[in-house]
ZABAKOL-913643 format. One record per residue (C-alpha): residue in one letter; x, y, z. Coordinates in steps of 0.2 Angstrom, whole numbers, padded with zeros to 4 digits, always signed. Example, Ala and Ser with C-alpha at 12.3 -4.5 7.8 and 13.67 -1.06 7.14 Angstrom:
2
A+0062-0022+0039;S+0068-0005+0036;
# end
This chain:
877
X-0276-0195-0823;X-0275-0193-0807;X-0278-0173-0802;X-0265-0161-0791;X-0268-0157-0774;X-0270-0140-0778;X-0273-0130-0792;X-0260-0127-0802;X-0260-0109-0803;X-0243-0106-0811;X-0245-0118-0826;X-0264-0112-0828;X-0260-0092-0828;X-0246-0095-0842;X-0256-0108-0854;X-0275-0096-0853;X-0266-0080-0855;X-0256-0086-0870;X-0271-0092-0876;X-0283-0078-0874;X-0269-0069-0884;X-0268-0080-0898;X-0288-0081-0900;X-0288-0063-0899;X-0304-0063-0887;X-0296-0047-0881;X-0297-0037-0897;X-0310-0024-0901;X-0314-0015-0917;X-0332-0005-0919;X-0345-0016-0924;X-0365-0018-0922;X-0364-0022-0902;X-0366-0009-0888;X-0349-0005-0885;X-0341-0005-0868;X-0326+0005-0867;X-0313+0010-0851;X-0296+0018-0855;X-0282+0015-0842;X-0277+0027-0829;X-0258+0029-0839;X-0246+0022-0825;X-0228+0031-0828;X-0216+0023-0839;X-0204+0023-0825;X-0217+0013-0816;X-0219-0005-0808;X-0232-0012-0802;X-0238-0008-0785;X-0252-0014-0773;X-0262+0002-0780;X-0259-0004-0797;X-0266-0020-0791;X-0282-0014-0784;X-0285-0001-0799;X-0282-0015-0814;X-0292-0030-0804;X-0307-0019-0804;X-0306-0013-0823;X-0305-0030-0828;X-0319-0036-0818;X-0329-0023-0826;X-0321-0026-0843;X-0323-0046-0841;X-0342-0046-0835;X-0347-0034-0850;X-0338-0043-0863;X-0347-0061-0858;X-0365-0049-0858;X-0362-0046-0877;X-0354-0031-0875;X-0340-0024-0887;X-0327-0022-0874;X-0314-0011-0876;X-0299-0010-0862;X-0286+0004-0871;X-0268+0001-0862;X-0256+0014-0862;X-0244+0023-0854;X-0236+0042-0846;X-0220+0050-0852;X-0220+0057-0833;X-0209+0071-0837;X-0202+0073-0819;X-0199+0057-0815;X-0193+0050-0832;X-0180+0064-0834;X-0172+0060-0816;X-0170+0042-0822;X-0160+0045-0837;X-0151+0061-0827;X-0147+0046-0814;X-0142+0036-0829;X-0131+0045-0837;X-0123+0051-0821;X-0118+0032-0819;X-0109+0033-0835;X-0100+0049-0829;X-0111+0060-0841;X-0118+0075-0837;X-0135+0083-0842;X-0127+0099-0845;X-0116+0093-0856;X-0126+0087-0866;X-0139+0097-0881;X-0158+0094-0880;X-0156+0083-0895;X-0142+0071-0888;X-0151+0069-0870;X-0167+0066-0879;X-0159+0051-0890;X-0153+0043-0873;X-0171+0047-0865;X-0179+0036-0879;X-0166+0023-0877;X-0171+0022-0859;X-0188+0021-0864;X-0189+0008-0875;X-0178-0003-0865;X-0187+0002-0849;X-0204+0006-0852;X-0217-0007-0854;X-0211-0016-0839;X-0226-0011-0831;X-0238-0015-0845;X-0229-0035-0844;X-0233-0036-0828;X-0252-0031-0829;X-0251-0047-0839;X-0247-0055-0825;X-0263-0050-0817;X-0274-0057-0830;X-0278-0039-0836;X-0289-0041-0853;X-0283-0026-0863;X-0283-0024-0881;X-0264-0023-0883;X-0266-0019-0901;X-0273-0002-0896;X-0258+0001-0883;X-0256+0019-0881;X-0240+0031-0875;X-0243+0050-0872;X-0228+0055-0882;X-0233+0044-0897;X-0232+0054-0911;X-0252+0056-0915;X-0255+0061-0895;X-0240+0074-0893;X-0246+0083-0911;X-0265+0082-0902;X-0257+0093-0885;X-0247+0104-0897;X-0263+0108-0907;X-0275+0110-0891;X-0261+0122-0883;X-0262+0132-0898;X-0280+0133-0898;X-0283+0137-0883;X-0267+0151-0883;X-0278+0156-0901;X-0292+0158-0890;X-0284+0169-0875;X-0286+0154-0862;X-0268+0152-0860;X-0254+0164-0856;X-0237+0167-0849;X-0233+0177-0834;X-0225+0178-0817;X-0232+0168-0806;X-0230+0158-0788;X-0226+0140-0790;X-0220+0124-0782;X-0202+0124-0787;X-0190+0108-0784;X-0175+0114-0783;X-0166+0097-0788;X-0177+0095-0802;X-0174+0113-0807;X-0191+0114-0811;X-0211+0120-0805;X-0220+0104-0800;X-0240+0104-0798;X-0250+0102-0781;X-0252+0084-0784;X-0233+0081-0785;X-0231+0089-0769;X-0231+0076-0754;X-0234+0084-0737;X-0225+0073-0724;X-0223+0079-0704;X-0206+0082-0699;X-0199+0088-0685;X-0192+0105-0686;X-0187+0122-0674;X-0198+0137-0672;X-0186+0151-0674;X-0191+0167-0663;X-0181+0181-0670;X-0183+0201-0664;X-0184+0214-0679;X-0179+0234-0674;X-0195+0246-0673;X-0191+0263-0682;X-0201+0276-0685;X-0200+0281-0702;X-0190+0275-0719;X-0174+0280-0717;X-0171+0274-0700;X-0158+0268-0691;X-0158+0253-0681;X-0145+0256-0669;X-0158+0271-0662;X-0172+0257-0660;X-0176+0256-0643;X-0191+0244-0645;X-0194+0227-0658;X-0206+0217-0663;X-0204+0199-0663;X-0209+0188-0677;X-0208+0167-0676;X-0203+0157-0692;X-0196+0138-0697;X-0185+0146-0712;X-0174+0160-0706;X-0165+0161-0721;X-0179+0169-0730;X-0176+0181-0719;X-0167+0191-0734;X-0181+0193-0743;X-0193+0201-0730;X-0199+0217-0736;X-0213+0221-0724;X-0219+0215-0707;X-0237+0210-0704;X-0251+0212-0688;X-0269+0212-0685;X-0278+0229-0687;X-0288+0225-0671;X-0272+0218-0662;X-0270+0228-0644;X-0252+0223-0644;X-0248+0232-0661;X-0261+0245-0661;X-0245+0259-0657;X-0236+0254-0672;X-0247+0260-0684;X-0236+0270-0698;X-0222+0263-0692;X-0209+0252-0699;X-0195+0236-0693;X-0179+0234-0698;X-0174+0218-0708;X-0158+0209-0701;X-0142+0210-0709;X-0148+0218-0724;X-0153+0235-0714;X-0167+0235-0726;X-0183+0246-0718;X-0199+0239-0722;X-0216+0246-0718;X-0226+0237-0701;X-0245+0232-0712;X-0261+0230-0704;X-0271+0215-0711;X-0285+0203-0706;X-0276+0189-0714;X-0265+0187-0698;X-0271+0175-0685;X-0269+0183-0667;X-0266+0168-0659;X-0254+0160-0666;X-0236+0161-0664;X-0233+0181-0658;X-0247+0188-0669;X-0234+0196-0679;X-0230+0189-0699;X-0214+0192-0708;X-0221+0195-0725;X-0208+0188-0740;X-0219+0188-0756;X-0205+0180-0767;X-0206+0163-0756;X-0221+0162-0748;X-0239+0160-0758;X-0248+0169-0744;X-0235+0184-0743;X-0236+0183-0760;X-0255+0189-0759;X-0252+0199-0746;X-0238+0210-0755;X-0250+0211-0771;X-0262+0218-0759;X-0251+0229-0749;X-0239+0235-0764;X-0224+0226-0758;X-0207+0223-0768;X-0204+0206-0771;X-0185+0200-0767;X-0181+0183-0774;X-0164+0177-0763;X-0167+0159-0768;X-0157+0153-0784;X-0167+0138-0796;X-0155+0125-0786;X-0159+0132-0770;X-0144+0140-0765;X-0143+0160-0761;X-0144+0171-0774;X-0138+0186-0778;X-0153+0197-0772;X-0149+0188-0754;X-0135+0197-0751;X-0127+0186-0739;X-0122+0168-0740;X-0122+0169-0757;X-0122+0153-0767;X-0122+0141-0753;X-0136+0129-0750;X-0150+0135-0741;X-0151+0123-0726;X-0134+0128-0723;X-0139+0144-0722;X-0152+0141-0711;X-0141+0135-0696;X-0128+0148-0700;X-0140+0163-0699;X-0146+0158-0681;X-0130+0157-0674;X-0125+0175-0684;X-0144+0180-0677;X-0138+0173-0658;X-0123+0182-0661;X-0130+0200-0662;X-0144+0195-0649;X-0159+0196-0659;X-0164+0178-0658;X-0175+0177-0643;X-0179+0157-0643;X-0181+0142-0653;X-0194+0129-0651;X-0195+0111-0656;X-0211+0109-0668;X-0219+0094-0679;X-0224+0104-0695;X-0230+0096-0713;X-0216+0101-0728;X-0218+0099-0745;X-0208+0087-0754;X-0206+0084-0774;X-0213+0067-0777;X-0201+0063-0788;X-0184+0070-0783;X-0190+0069-0763;X-0182+0088-0763;X-0189+0101-0751;X-0203+0112-0762;X-0198+0130-0761;X-0212+0142-0768;X-0204+0151-0779;X-0210+0168-0789;X-0207+0162-0809;X-0210+0164-0828;X-0222+0149-0832;X-0236+0147-0844;X-0254+0148-0837;X-0272+0140-0843;X-0286+0150-0836;X-0298+0138-0830;X-0313+0147-0823;X-0324+0144-0839;X-0319+0127-0843;X-0325+0122-0825;X-0343+0126-0827;X-0349+0113-0838;X-0337+0101-0828;X-0344+0105-0814;X-0362+0104-0819;X-0359+0086-0828;X-0356+0080-0811;X-0366+0089-0799;X-0382+0085-0811;X-0375+0066-0812;X-0371+0065-0830;X-0354+0060-0825;X-0359+0049-0810;X-0346+0048-0794;X-0345+0032-0784;X-0348+0035-0769;X-0357+0050-0771;X-0348+0057-0756;X-0333+0065-0767;X-0346+0076-0777;X-0345+0089-0761;X-0327+0088-0763;X-0326+0091-0781;X-0338+0105-0781;X-0327+0114-0767;X-0313+0112-0780;X-0322+0119-0794;X-0330+0132-0787;X-0311+0139-0780;X-0302+0133-0797;X-0283+0141-0801;X-0275+0145-0815;X-0264+0130-0819;X-0247+0131-0821;X-0244+0120-0838;X-0226+0124-0840;X-0212+0112-0836;X-0190+0116-0834;X-0187+0100-0843;X-0182+0094-0859;X-0192+0075-0859;X-0209+0081-0864;X-0219+0089-0877;X-0210+0104-0880;X-0220+0120-0878;X-0223+0128-0898;X-0220+0147-0892;X-0206+0156-0902;X-0198+0172-0897;X-0191+0185-0907;X-0175+0195-0900;X-0185+0209-0893;X-0196+0196-0883;X-0212+0196-0896;X-0218+0177-0896;X-0227+0169-0909;X-0239+0153-0904;X-0239+0140-0918;X-0238+0119-0920;X-0224+0117-0931;X-0208+0133-0935;X-0213+0131-0951;X-0231+0141-0946;X-0222+0150-0933;X-0210+0157-0946;X-0226+0161-0959;X-0237+0167-0943;X-0221+0180-0940;X-0218+0185-0957;X-0239+0191-0958;X-0239+0200-0939;X-0223+0207-0938;X-0215+0211-0958;X-0201+0221-0951;X-0192+0206-0940;X-0182+0191-0947;X-0191+0176-0942;X-0176+0166-0945;X-0170+0174-0926;X-0186+0165-0919;X-0181+0153-0903;X-0193+0141-0898;X-0197+0141-0878;X-0185+0130-0870;X-0199+0121-0857;X-0211+0106-0861;X-0227+0104-0855;X-0236+0098-0840;X-0236+0079-0841;X-0255+0082-0837;X-0256+0091-0851;X-0257+0076-0862;X-0266+0066-0850;X-0281+0077-0850;X-0284+0072-0867;X-0282+0053-0865;X-0299+0048-0867;X-0301+0057-0882;X-0283+0056-0892;X-0281+0036-0889;X-0294+0036-0901;X-0285+0050-0911;X-0300+0061-0909;X-0289+0075-0911;X-0280+0072-0929;X-0297+0063-0936;X-0312+0071-0926;X-0322+0058-0935;X-0315+0043-0936;X-0323+0029-0932;X-0316+0023-0915;X-0319+0039-0908;X-0337+0040-0913;X-0339+0023-0907;X-0331+0021-0891;X-0333+0039-0887;X-0339+0044-0871;X-0332+0028-0862;X-0341+0021-0850;X-0331+0018-0834;X-0315+0026-0826;X-0307+0016-0811;X-0295+0028-0804;X-0289+0035-0786;X-0299+0051-0778;X-0281+0061-0774;X-0281+0064-0793;X-0300+0071-0794;X-0297+0087-0799;X-0280+0086-0806;X-0285+0072-0819;X-0303+0069-0820;X-0309+0086-0818;X-0298+0091-0832;X-0302+0077-0844;X-0321+0080-0839;X-0316+0099-0846;X-0307+0094-0861;X-0324+0083-0866;X-0335+0098-0866;X-0321+0107-0875;X-0316+0096-0888;X-0332+0086-0892;X-0345+0094-0884;X-0347+0077-0874;X-0343+0070-0857;X-0327+0059-0859;X-0335+0043-0846;X-0353+0039-0839;X-0345+0035-0822;X-0330+0036-0810;X-0326+0022-0799;X-0315+0029-0786;X-0304+0019-0776;X-0297+0020-0758;X-0278+0021-0753;X-0270+0004-0751;X-0264+0004-0731;X-0255-0008-0722;X-0264-0014-0707;X-0257-0002-0694;X-0267+0010-0707;X-0249+0017-0716;X-0251+0020-0732;X-0238+0009-0743;X-0221+0016-0747;X-0205+0009-0751;X-0198+0020-0739;X-0208+0012-0725;X-0205-0004-0731;X-0223-0009-0729;X-0227-0011-0747;X-0227-0031-0755;X-0219-0032-0772;X-0236-0039-0781;X-0228-0051-0792;X-0219-0060-0776;X-0239-0061-0771;X-0244-0071-0786;X-0231-0079-0787;X-0237-0086-0770;X-0254-0087-0769;X-0259-0085-0787;X-0265-0071-0799;X-0284-0076-0795;X-0278-0075-0775;X-0271-0062-0773;X-0286-0053-0786;X-0300-0060-0775;X-0289-0054-0760;X-0287-0037-0764;X-0307-0036-0767;X-0312-0044-0752;X-0314-0027-0741;X-0313-0015-0754;X-0328-0003-0756;X-0327+0011-0767;X-0321+0025-0758;X-0314+0017-0744;X-0297+0014-0740;X-0291-0005-0741;X-0283-0012-0725;X-0271-0025-0736;X-0265-0040-0724;X-0257-0054-0733;X-0268-0067-0725;X-0282-0058-0736;X-0270-0065-0754;X-0271-0082-0743;X-0289-0082-0741;X-0293-0079-0758;X-0279-0093-0761;X-0290-0104-0750;X-0303-0101-0760;X-0296-0108-0777;X-0291-0123-0768;X-0308-0123-0762;X-0316-0123-0781;X-0304-0134-0785;X-0307-0148-0774;X-0325-0147-0776;X-0321-0149-0795;X-0308-0163-0791;X-0324-0172-0781;X-0336-0170-0797;X-0325-0176-0809;X-0319-0190-0797;X-0338-0197-0797;X-0344-0214-0808;X-0360-0210-0817;X-0373-0220-0818;X-0391-0221-0824;X-0405-0221-0812;X-0417-0210-0805;X-0411-0196-0792;X-0419-0198-0775;X-0429-0189-0764;X-0413-0181-0757;X-0406-0176-0773;X-0422-0170-0779;X-0425-0157-0766;X-0405-0152-0766;X-0408-0149-0783;X-0422-0138-0781;X-0417-0131-0769;X-0399-0124-0775;X-0406-0118-0793;X-0416-0106-0783;X-0402-0101-0771;X-0394-0100-0786;X-0405-0088-0794;X-0408-0078-0778;X-0388-0074-0779;X-0386-0070-0799;X-0400-0058-0796;X-0390-0051-0780;X-0373-0050-0787;X-0381-0043-0804;X-0390-0028-0795;X-0373-0025-0784;X-0363-0025-0799;X-0373-0013-0809;X-0373-0001-0792;X-0353-0004-0793;X-0351-0011-0775;X-0339-0024-0783;X-0331-0029-0766;X-0350-0035-0759;X-0354-0045-0776;X-0340-0054-0773;X-0344-0059-0756;X-0362-0064-0764;X-0352-0074-0775;X-0341-0082-0761;X-0355-0087-0749;X-0363-0095-0763;X-0350-0107-0768;X-0341-0109-0752;X-0355-0112-0741;X-0369-0115-0751;X-0364-0126-0767;X-0350-0135-0759;X-0354-0135-0738;X-0372-0139-0743;X-0376-0143-0762;X-0361-0154-0764;X-0363-0163-0748;X-0382-0168-0751;X-0380-0177-0766;X-0364-0183-0765;X-0365-0203-0766;X-0359-0213-0754;X-0342-0221-0756;X-0338-0233-0769;X-0356-0229-0776;X-0360-0220-0793;X-0371-0205-0794;X-0387-0202-0805;X-0385-0196-0821;X-0397-0183-0820;X-0389-0177-0803;X-0372-0176-0811;X-0378-0165-0826;X-0388-0153-0817;X-0371-0152-0804;X-0361-0148-0819;X-0374-0133-0825;X-0373-0126-0809;X-0356-0128-0808;X-0355-0117-0824;X-0366-0106-0820;X-0356-0102-0803;X-0340-0102-0814;X-0346-0089-0825;X-0352-0078-0811;X-0335-0080-0803;X-0322-0077-0821;X-0324-0060-0820;X-0314-0061-0802;X-0306-0076-0805;X-0300-0079-0824;X-0288-0093-0824;X-0296-0104-0812;X-0312-0103-0817;X-0307-0107-0836;X-0297-0121-0833;X-0310-0129-0824;X-0325-0123-0838;X-0314-0131-0851;X-0312-0148-0841;X-0331-0150-0834;X-0335-0154-0852;X-0331-0157-0870;X-0330-0137-0878;X-0326-0135-0897;X-0311-0128-0904;X-0309-0109-0901;X-0321-0108-0886;X-0317-0098-0870;X-0327-0095-0855;X-0319-0077-0859;X-0332-0074-0873;X-0346-0087-0866;X-0362-0078-0861;X-0367-0071-0844;X-0376-0081-0834;X-0394-0071-0831;X-0403-0074-0815;X-0420-0086-0817;X-0435-0085-0806;X-0433-0091-0786;X-0446-0093-0774;X-0439-0087-0758;X-0448-0099-0746;X-0441-0114-0754;X-0424-0105-0750;X-0432-0104-0732;X-0440-0121-0729;X-0421-0128-0736;X-0410-0116-0724;X-0422-0121-0709;X-0417-0142-0714;X-0400-0135-0715;X-0402-0127-0698;X-0409-0143-0692;X-0394-0154-0697;X-0381-0140-0689;X-0391-0141-0671;X-0389-0160-0671;X-0370-0159-0677;X-0368-0146-0663;X-0378-0156-0652;X-0366-0171-0656;X-0350-0163-0651;X-0358-0154-0637;X-0362-0173-0630;X-0346-0181-0635;X-0358-0192-0645;X-0349-0201-0662;X-0355-0196-0678;X-0356-0215-0682;X-0371-0218-0670;X-0386-0215-0680;X-0397-0206-0669;X-0416-0205-0666;X-0424-0188-0669;X-0441-0182-0667;X-0450-0167-0672;X-0468-0163-0672;X-0463-0151-0687;X-0471-0153-0703;X-0462-0144-0714;X-0447-0156-0711;X-0454-0170-0718;X-0450-0164-0737;X-0431-0164-0731;X-0432-0181-0720;X-0417-0191-0733;X-0409-0175-0731;X-0407-0173-0715;X-0405-0192-0712;X-0390-0193-0723;X-0381-0176-0717;X-0384-0181-0700;X-0383-0198-0699;X-0399-0201-0691;X-0417-0207-0694;X-0431-0190-0691;X-0448-0196-0687;X-0462-0183-0687;X-0476-0184-0676;X-0484-0173-0663;X-0479-0179-0647;X-0464-0179-0638;X-0458-0196-0634;X-0450-0202-0615;X-0432-0201-0614;X-0428-0187-0627;X-0418-0171-0626;X-0426-0155-0634;X-0416-0147-0646;X-0420-0128-0654;X-0417-0125-0672;X-0421-0108-0678;X-0440-0109-0669;X-0444-0127-0671;X-0441-0140-0658;X-0433-0157-0661;X-0431-0170-0650;X-0416-0181-0648;X-0416-0199-0639;X-0406-0196-0622;X-0395-0211-0627;X-0377-0200-0629;X-0382-0187-0618;X-0367-0184-0607;X-0367-0169-0596;X-0385-0161-0591;X-0377-0147-0584;X-0368-0142-0596;X-0383-0142-0608;X-0391-0132-0594;X-0378-0118-0594;X-0379-0117-0615;X-0398-0113-0612;X-0396-0102-0599;X-0382-0092-0611;X-0394-0090-0624;X-0409-0086-0613;X-0397-0071-0609;X-0393-0068-0626;X-0411-0068-0633;X-0417-0056-0617;X-0403-0042-0624;X-0408-0043-0642;X-0426-0043-0639;X-0421-0027-0627;X-0414-0019-0645;X-0426-0024-0656;X-0439-0016-0642;X-0429-0001-0644;X-0431+0001-0662;X-0447-0001-0662;X-0453+0012-0649;X-0441+0023-0660;X-0459+0033-0669;X-0444+0041-0681;X-0437+0024-0687;X-0458+0017-0688;X-0462+0031-0699;X-0446+0034-0709;X-0442+0015-0712;X-0448+0004-0727;X-0462-0003-0720;X-0456-0022-0725;X-0440-0016-0713;X-0451-0010-0700;X-0460-0028-0703;X-0446-0040-0702;X-0441-0030-0686;X-0456-0036-0678;X-0455-0054-0685;X-0437-0054-0676;X-0447-0049-0660;X-0457-0061-0661;X-0446-0078-0667;X-0436-0073-0652;X-0450-0072-0640;X-0453-0087-0648;X-0439-0096-0646;X-0437-0090-0626;X-0454-0098-0623;X-0448-0115-0628;X-0429-0113-0621;X-0439-0109-0603;X-0448-0126-0609;X-0434-0134-0609;X-0424-0127-0593;X-0438-0132-0585;X-0435-0150-0587;X-0420-0150-0578;X-0428-0147-0564;X-0440-0161-0566;
# end
C-alpha cells in the first residue's frame, strides 16, 4: 500500500488517543513502582483552551509521558476550578438572556441554574486537552466543588478559625462594582489608560470652625478621581516641604461639603509629585487608609457597592461614579476651584472577570492571618526543599513572603463554598461545619440564645481557598488522612504553572501542605513564561492576537503545535509566538514521516554490509548515545526546550541528512538486512526519545516499523538509556561530513554538475576510513597521498586541505574573493579569542577544559589562516 505524501495526522490523532484510553495506559493506582505525580493547575470551569494552556499542558504531558516510559507509576490528575466570579457572571448573563434577574431568584434557585450551566459547559476545556494529547488519568478528574473537596474547604475554614487564624473585620479591599464582590489582587488587571489629572484648590482656614468664605489662602491638590473629593477627611504634606511649613496647625475646607479637615504632615508624601499636597480619602484608597489609621482620621464611604454615590457623599446621590466625575469637574470650575486639567497616562485596575474599574473600598470581610504560615513555606523554598525552576524567582518569592498580608477570603457571591459562620440576631457568631453542629455549639456557648434564629453568612469563600488545598484534596487527604492514594502520591513531583500566581497559588499550596500534612506538596515548580505575540504583546481576545489552539492543531497537527510551542520556551522566559513555529513543527513531523517512507520503501536482501555502511552505523550508534545522554541531562535539569532542540538536530541532521543518506542503497538496489535491522533499531530509539514531545506520529510509525504484540504501545514502552560513546569516532565522522559538504559547496560555486565524478586528493590519513562514504555522498574518487597533484584546486575542510582536480573550475576570481573573505572573518575571530584569553579573570575562573577549548580554537584558526594564505598564493603564481 502506498503511504500518504505527508503524515495523516487527523486520522492518527483520533485513532491513537482512543486506543490509549481503551487500553487504560493513563490510569494509575498505587503499587510497588516509584510514583510520579502531577496535579493539573485546574483551569476555570468557564474556560476554553488558549495558548497559555497549550504551553503549560504540553510541558506537563512531556514530563508525564517520559516518567511513564521510565517505568514510574505516572499519575496526572486533571480537574477544573469552579471560578466563583467568572462562573457567576456567566450564569447571570445566561439568565439575563432569558429575561431573569438574579435578584428575583432565591439562592437555591440560582444555584440550580449554575449547576445546570456547569454540567453543560464545564467540561469543554478538558475535552479540548484530549485533542492536545494530554495523558491525564481521566478517571481521577476532580472539580473544586465536588462534595469531598467542598467538605475539605469547610473543614479547613473551621479548623483555622478555631486556631485563631481566621477573623472577620473591616479592611480595604479591591471592590468590583459590577460583580458586587471583593476580588483578590491577582484578579485585578492594571491597564495603561489615558486619564485627566485635575488640579483643585481647597480653601485654607485657621481653625476647625473656619468659614471658607473668609479664606484668603488655598492649597492645591492634584487628583485623577475628583468624585472622591466628597470623602476627603484631611490634606497631607511633607513635614520638610518649605512651601507648607506655615500651614502647620491649620485646616482645609473640602469643596461642596464644606467639611473642615486638618492639614497633616507625614513623610509618606513625595514632595516632587504633583503639587506636593495630597487629598486623603481613607475609605477609597489603601495608602490613604493607612494614613487615616496613623493620624486618627474618619473614613467616609461615598460609594455604594454598585459604583454610584452613596447617601454619605451628600451630593450626586445615586449617580454613577464616572458620570459624577464629569459633573463635579464642571461644578468645581463654576465655583472657581478648578485650577487646570492635564492629560496623563496612568495604570488603572480592572476586574479580570467583569472588566469593571476596581474601587478600593472599606468592607467587612473574612481574613486569614498569613504571617505564621508563611514561615515554613519561605524556608522550604529558600533551602530548596521545594525547588523553583528557574531559580531567579526565589528572590521574588522571598520578597512576597517576607511582606505577606492577611488574605481576604470572603466573596459576595452565591456560587462557591458558603462560609460556615452562623449569626445570632445580636451579631454573635458561631463557626461550624454544618448547621446542626452550629446549633449544638450555640446551645453550648450561648445557652440563653435561640439556636433556631441562627442565620448563615451569605458570602462564599474565595476560589483560591479551595485550590490552595488541591494537591491534598484531589487525593481525599482531608476526609481520610491516611488513605492509600494520599500516602502514595503525596508529595507530588512537579508543578507546572505561571510566575504570576507564584504567591497567590503556589505559595499558598506550600503553606497548606505544611499546615495539614507536615510536608511540602511538590518537589519542583516549573515556571513557564507568558505566551506573547511576535510584537511582545500578551495574547488576549481583546487585542485579537491570540489564535485558536484547536484551529492551529487542525492546520498543523497536535504534534506540530506541541513542538512549535516548545522550540523556544525556556523555563521562566516569555515565548514570542508566531504561527511559523507551528509550521516548523509540522515540517518536522513530515520530515520524520518521509524518513519512515524511505525506510519502508527499501527492498531487503541478506549480504555483507559495505565499508560505507559499517562506518555510518558505527558513527550513528555513538552519536545516538551521545545525544541520548545530552537529552537525559537536559531533561533532568528541566531544560525541556533545549532537550527538544537536541533531539530535533539528532533527527533532522544526523539521522535523516547523514545516516539515511549514507546507508541508502542505489536506485533499484536492495539494502543489506543487517543495515536495515540496525536502521530500524536506531529509528525506534529516536521515536522513543521524541514520544513525550510528539506522541501521535511516534506511536504511528513505531507500530508500523515492526510487528507489535496485542496491547503494546510506545506510551508504555521502555525509555531508551544512553550507551557508551567515543567522542573521537563522532569527531572523525563529522570531519568526513565536513569534507563532503566542502566538495558539494565547491560544485555549487564552480557550476560543476553533480553528475560529474570528481577526483579528490588529500594527505589527511584520517579520511582513509571514510573513503567509501565520501566517494558515495560527494560523487568522487578520493585518493590519500602526501603530495598535491598538478592542476588541482586546494579547498579547506576544517583544518584539512583537500585537492580537487581543476576540471570544472569556472571562476578563479570568485574563488579568490571567497578566500579573502574567509581570512577576514578568521582574523576577527582570532582577535576575539585572544582578547578572551588575555582576560586574567576568565582564565583564572573558567573551568580548565573551557580555557583549553578556547586555546584549541585559536590554534585551529591560525592553522586555517596559514593554509588559506597558501591557497591565495596559488592565484598569484
